[in-house]
Phi, psi and omega in degrees: 000306187303320189278308189282319188255319187273342182066032188285148184287162183300325184289324172304307181300328178293315180293324170301316178300311180302311181302308175301320170303314180291325180287327179290327174300307181303325186267017177060040175062037185232041183293307183305340179247015180295145180272174174299318187288327181294318182297325174297320175298318183298321178297328182282327172300330187273359193293340181280349183280158172296162177300320179295324176291320173297316180301310186295316179299318184289328177297319187295317185287323174298315182300319180297316184277336175293323174303308179306316182295311177304331183271357180079016185271344168221155180269341174228174182236107185270013184295338183292343181279352181276154187292151172233083182298148179291157181296136181215090176272116180283153177288148185288132178286129180217178175242149175275182187296321181294323175297310178304323180294320180295323174297310178296321177297321181297306180306308184298326182291324170303313191284327178296329171296315179213083192303339184254012175293114192289336183297318185288321177301318184288324178297313182307311180297321182300308188282327177296326180281332182284309181275336187272331184236351179073024177295151166287155183303311184300316183294332178286310187287341183249027175288132177301158179302320176251044175292318189253113183267141189299332187250016176232119186278029177197160170230160166261115193247133168269110187253218183298136184069010182081006185281137176270152174204164179260125184244112176297139175238125184296160173290331174294318178298305184308317181296319180291320182293319173302316178299318181283319177307325178302334186263359181261134191291143188292347174267007179273140180279337193248152176290326179233082180284152181205111182063228182272346183236216181251172174310137177273155177295326184297317176297319178299321175309304182308315183294322184289317170311312172298319185291316167316302190299316178299328180275358174086017180251131176318123184298325183292353179277344192239138182193158185304324178286336176292323184284328173297319179295318181302319173305314182289310183300312185294322176301307180303312181304330184276358185097008178304153177277129179311316178294322176291322178296319184302315181293320181293323186273346177077024177281132177291332190233119177303341174296330171298317180284338185286347178298341182281344179290354172296340185274351193240027187293326174301318178294324181293316171304314182300316179314306189288327177293331185271323187251351170297138176307323183288350171297349177276009179294157179309154175296153181096347183275162187277139172262189194292333184265009179082000169284165180247133180286131179081004184277000000 
């Protein structure tokens, strides 16, 4: 049902499978018949876990019991007995402009030493797409070989939840991809092939960690998702519209995108002071941030 009706991504399906299997093991493989009391005990068993982990596990099990009830496989739905931890959304980890510049400088230095090294050309294409377009790791490594056309500044991507979106591709990224794709055999299905399939997410993580170390940045600070966060954060700093950013990132709910606004309070204050109608007040009166115009 999750695959065919909800259109869940492979990683979501794997997470649901894991959460349901672990819960079933705890309940002596009687998950489908579990009572509300047993689910309460399961919730207590999760107390040592983080709030986000408990929320994910509870959501998976509630979806499972709702499915059983909808299909007539249970007369009741005991999912209400599962814990509902309050929302606690962590601020995204990101990089500042200087850190990003150091990553690209490290790549440029490698390519300058050996312009034909396929590993460096591939790394350049990967990082340009991560930071330049905000792709998710899975979306990036599974791109078809001809997904990015040299004369088209965007691609149509089917991302999380099967939702299609338009992803802008910068001139820099298209140039990096073209340089790398010239080395990829025309009979390969993937833009970043590896063995019989494409580059794995794990290998992408490893490549970025090694690049961070070479650039003098602590490797634990850099990951594909951190570069996606940097893409979003820096676009907002540059004045991007939140709705446009939501579309580019492929967020179903704009509340997910709004988490990036934490980085830009200074720009928001300046925007209000510049655009609000009361900014026409006489010099010497206080503005919204407490400063005095004309003082």
